[in-house]
C-alpha positions as CSV (number, residue, x, y, z in Angstrom):
1,M,-142.3,4.2,50.5
2,K,-141.1,3.2,53.9
3,A,-142.9,4.4,57.0
4,R,-139.7,6.1,58.2
5,T,-139.4,8.2,55.0
6,I,-143.1,9.2,55.2
7,V,-142.6,10.4,58.8
8,I,-139.5,12.3,57.9
9,L,-141.3,14.0,55.0
10,L,-144.3,14.9,57.1
11,I,-142.1,16.4,59.8
12,T,-139.9,18.4,57.4
13,H,-142.8,19.6,55.4
14,G,-144.6,20.6,58.6
15,I,-141.7,22.6,59.8
16,V,-141.4,24.4,56.4
17,G,-145.1,25.1,56.5
18,I,-145.0,26.5,60.0
19,A,-141.9,28.6,59.2
20,G,-143.6,29.9,56.1
21,F,-146.7,30.9,58.0
22,A,-144.7,32.6,60.7
23,I,-142.7,34.6,58.1
24,G,-146.0,35.5,56.3
25,I,-147.4,36.9,59.5
26,F,-144.3,39.1,59.8
27,V,-144.0,40.1,56.2
28,L,-147.6,40.6,55.1
29,P,-148.2,43.8,57.2
30,I,-145.1,45.3,55.6
31,L,-146.3,44.4,52.1
32,V,-149.8,45.8,52.5
33,A,-148.9,48.9,54.6
34,P,-149.9,52.2,53.0
35,P,-147.1,54.7,52.3
36,A,-145.8,56.3,55.6
37,P,-146.4,60.0,56.0
38,T,-143.5,62.2,55.1
39,Q,-141.3,63.8,57.7
40,S,-142.6,67.2,56.7
41,A,-146.2,66.1,57.0
42,V,-145.5,64.7,60.5
43,E,-143.6,67.8,61.5
44,E,-146.4,70.1,60.3
45,I,-149.0,68.3,62.4
46,S,-146.6,67.8,65.4
47,A,-146.1,71.6,65.6
48,Q,-149.7,71.9,66.9
49,A,-149.2,69.3,69.6
50,S,-150.0,70.0,73.2
51,Y,-147.8,67.2,74.5
52,T,-144.8,65.2,73.4
53,A,-143.2,62.0,74.6
54,E,-140.7,59.4,73.5
55,F,-141.2,55.8,72.5
56,R,-138.1,53.8,73.6
57,R,-136.9,50.3,72.8
58,D,-135.8,49.5,76.4
59,L,-139.2,49.1,78.0
60,Q,-139.9,46.1,80.2
61,D,-142.0,44.1,77.8
62,S,-140.4,45.4,74.6
63,D,-138.1,42.9,72.9
64,A,-136.4,42.3,69.5
65,L,-139.8,41.8,67.7
66,H,-142.0,44.2,69.7
67,W,-140.7,47.8,70.0
68,G,-141.1,51.4,69.1
69,E,-138.8,54.4,69.1
70,G,-139.2,58.0,68.2
71,Q,-141.0,61.3,69.1
72,V,-144.7,61.1,69.8
73,S,-146.8,64.2,69.6
74,V,-150.3,64.5,71.0
75,S,-152.9,67.2,70.2
76,S,-156.6,67.3,70.5
77,T,-157.0,66.3,66.9
78,S,-154.1,64.0,66.1
79,I,-151.3,61.8,67.4
80,T,-148.1,61.5,65.4
81,L,-145.0,59.5,65.5
82,M,-141.7,60.6,64.0
83,G,-139.9,57.3,64.3
84,E,-140.3,53.6,63.8
85,L,-142.3,50.6,65.1
86,A,-141.4,47.0,64.7
87,P,-143.6,45.7,61.9
88,G,-146.5,43.5,62.9
89,P,-150.2,42.9,62.3
90,D,-153.2,44.6,63.8
91,Y,-151.6,47.4,65.8
92,K,-153.9,49.7,67.7
93,L,-153.2,53.0,69.4
94,Y,-154.6,53.5,72.9
95,L,-154.7,56.3,75.4
96,S,-154.3,55.3,79.0
97,P,-154.9,57.2,82.3
98,K,-151.7,55.5,83.7
99,Y,-148.3,54.8,82.2
100,L,-147.5,51.1,81.7
101,E,-144.7,48.9,80.2
102,T,-146.1,45.3,80.3
103,E,-148.9,43.2,78.8
104,A,-150.2,42.3,82.3
105,E,-150.6,46.0,83.1
106,F,-152.2,46.7,79.7
107,N,-154.8,43.9,80.3
108,R,-155.5,45.1,83.8
109,L,-156.0,48.7,82.7
110,K,-157.7,48.1,79.4
111,P,-161.2,48.9,80.7
112,D,-159.9,52.4,81.6
113,M,-158.3,53.1,78.2
114,V,-159.7,54.4,75.0
115,R,-158.8,53.0,71.5
116,V,-157.9,55.9,69.2
117,G,-157.4,54.0,66.0
118,D,-155.4,51.7,63.8
119,V,-151.6,52.0,63.3
120,R,-151.1,51.0,59.7
121,T,-147.5,52.3,59.0
122,F,-144.3,51.5,60.7
123,D,-142.1,54.5,59.8
124,N,-143.9,57.5,61.1
125,F,-147.7,57.7,61.6
126,I,-150.4,60.3,61.8
127,I,-153.6,59.1,63.5
128,E,-156.7,61.3,63.8
129,V,-158.2,61.6,67.3
130,P,-162.0,61.1,67.2
131,S,-163.9,64.1,68.4
132,H,-165.3,62.2,71.5
133,I,-161.8,61.6,72.8
134,N,-160.0,64.2,74.9
135,P,-156.3,63.4,75.1
136,S,-156.0,65.7,78.1
137,D,-158.0,63.2,80.1
138,F,-155.2,60.6,79.7
139,T,-151.4,60.5,80.4
140,S,-150.0,57.9,78.1
141,V,-150.1,56.6,74.6
142,I,-149.7,52.8,73.9
143,V,-149.2,50.7,70.8
144,W,-150.7,47.3,71.2
145,C,-151.0,44.3,68.8
146,E,-154.6,43.3,69.1
147,S,-154.4,40.0,67.2
148,F,-151.7,38.5,69.4
149,G,-152.2,40.4,72.6
150,Q,-148.6,41.8,72.5
151,F,-147.4,45.0,74.1
152,I,-145.4,47.0,71.5
153,T,-144.5,50.3,73.2
154,S,-145.7,53.1,75.3
155,A,-144.9,56.7,76.3
156,K,-146.0,59.0,79.1
157,Y,-146.9,62.4,77.7
158,K,-148.4,64.0,80.7
C-alpha cells in the first residue's frame, strides 16, 4: 500500500472515530436516563413549592447544545422542573446565593453554592433536597455539566 493511501485511511478513520465518540457522549445519557417523572407527579410536588422560577433558552452562556426551559418549583424538600433540558452527561443541580448566566460566574461563585443532587432526566425532573440544605438561604437554581464544566441553565426564584 502506498504511503499516501495509508495517511488518507488514518485521517478518515480518525475523523470517523472522533465523530463516533462525540455522538456517543451526546446519545449515551439519553439511552441510560431513567424514565422522566410524569406531568401529574411534578404538578403534585410543585403545588407544595415556596418559590417558582423559569428556565429560559436565551441566557448569556446557553446555546444550541446547552439550554433549559420550563417552570422550576422550589420547596424545602424538593426541586422540580416541568420542562426540558438539552441532553448531556453528568448534570448537577446547584443552589446559589446570586443569580448567574455564565460559566465564569459559576466558577467564581461555586464556593458559595451548594450541590443539591444529580439531574438524570431531561424531560421534567424531581430532585429531593437533602435535609441539611435550606433553599430559603439561596436565590437561584443552576443546572451545570460537571464533566465538561458547561453552564446549562439557571433561574432566579427569590
